[in-house]
C-alpha positions as semicolon CSV with decimal commas, in nm:
position;residue;x (nm);y (nm);z (nm)
1;M;7,251;6,072;15,344
2;K;7,269;6,338;15,073
3;S;7,014;6,347;14,802
4;C;7,112;6,307;14,440
5;S;7,051;6,675;14,361
6;Q;7,281;6,786;14,645
7;N;7,560;6,573;14,500
8;Y;7,516;6,741;14,163
9;V;7,515;7,087;14,321
10;T;7,832;7,007;14,515
11;A;8,001;6,876;14,202
12;A;7,891;7,180;13,999
13;V;8,020;7,422;14,265
14;F;8,350;7,235;14,284
15;A;8,383;7,240;13,904
16;A;8,302;7,612;13,888
17;L;8,559;7,696;14,156
18;T;8,818;7,483;13,978
19;I;8,754;7,661;13,648
20;I;8,771;8,003;13,815
21;G;9,095;7,909;13,992
22;C;9,255;7,783;13,672
23;S;9,146;8,095;13,484
24;I;9,293;8,327;13,747
25;S;9,615;8,128;13,750
26;S;9,639;8,145;13,372
27;M;9,579;8,521;13,372
28;R;9,853;8,571;13,632
29;V;10,102;8,367;13,428
30;C;10,019;8,560;13,110
31;H;10,053;8,892;13,290
32;K;10,389;8,788;13,435
33;Q;10,516;8,678;13,091
34;R;10,390;8,998;12,926
35;T;10,560;9,211;13,191
36;H;10,885;9,018;13,148
37;R;10,878;9,051;12,767
38;Q;10,801;9,422;12,792
39;R;11,094;9,474;13,031
40;L;11,327;9,285;12,796
41;Q;11,209;9,491;12,500
42;E;11,262;9,819;12,688
43;E;11,614;9,710;12,786
44;A;11,690;9,614;12,426
45;V;11,570;9,953;12,299
46;Q;11,779;10,136;12,559
47;T;12,085;9,931;12,467
48;W;12,026;9,993;12,098
49;E;11,988;10,368;12,152
50;A;12,300;10,375;12,373
51;E;12,497;10,212;12,092
52;G;12,398;10,486;11,852
53;G;12,075;10,352;11,708
54;A;11,799;10,584;11,596
55;V;11,534;10,677;11,850
56;A;11,207;10,502;11,775
57;A;10,893;10,719;11,768
58;K;10,649;10,640;12,048
59;D;10,341;10,681;11,831
60;D;10,223;10,814;11,496
61;E;10,159;11,167;11,621
62;E;10,521;11,212;11,730
63;E;10,640;11,075;11,397
64;I;10,418;11,316;11,203
65;A;10,530;11,610;11,418
66;A;10,895;11,521;11,357
67;R;10,845;11,529;10,979
68;T;10,691;11,880;10,975
């Protein structure tokens, strides 16, 4: 028969593994959503530029260089 402390250790290990598993799963879902949104945004920008929209500056340095 297991002692009381072994039951607590087993429960704590199980809880820790469950939390780690849920955290990893959540991170994967967030990464997948972020990748999907980024792809949609890139497609929208390409479509907008193809229809004659202005080209958006990638960062502030390119914008400053374009002004001078």
